[in-house]
N, C-alpha and C positions, 0 to 999 in steps of 0.2 A: 504494500500500500504506500502511496506517495505521502511524504511528510512535508510540512510547511517549514521553510527555512528563511528567516528574515535576513537580508543582507544589510549589515550595519552601514556600509558606505552609501547605499541607496537612501536610507532614512536620513542620513546627514545631508545628502544632496537635495532631497526634497525640502528640507528646512532652509537650505542655502539658495533655493530657487534655481538649481541647476537643471531640473526637469520640469516641464509643464505638462501635466497629465491631460490637459484639455486639448493640446495641439501636437505634442511630440509623438512620433511613431513608436509604438510599443510592440514587442514580439514575445512570443512564448517559445522557449527552446527546450528540447528534451535532452536529458543526459542519463547515463546509466552509472555515473559516479556521483555519489552524494556530495553536493556542494557544501561549503562551510560559510559561516557568517562573515568571515574575513575576506572572502572573494570580493575583488573590487572591480574587475573588468571581465567582459565575456571571454577573453583569452584564458582566464583562470579556470574555465569550466570546459570539460570535455563534451562536445556535442556528439549525439549519435549519428550514424551514417544515414544519408538520405535513402529513401526507399519506402515502398508500401504507402505512398501518399504523403510522406513526411519530407519536407524540404530542409536541407541542411541550413543551419543558422536560425531556424524557427519560423513559424508562421506569424503573420500580422494579427495582432489582437484587435478585435472590433470594439471601438469605444463608442458607447451610446450617449452617456452624459455624466457629468460630475458636478458636485456642488459642495461647498463648505458650509456646514451648519453648526454653529456653536463650537468651532474648532475641530470638528470631525468631518473629514473628506469622505464622501460616499459616491 
């Protein structure tokens, strides 16, 4: 079963306005090596090989909407 792993650098980047979740392109990448919280860039993570409908580097995440309500982004 997949486990959630928060990347510390991503959280810091969000608070520093490095990423804009309303306009930046986001991708979902698959790996068969468990990433760790200290991974900072995509090159730190081993991507699985392309095939069976998967594109190497990940697929684009469809963004529908986002809003900040009382300090919580949803």
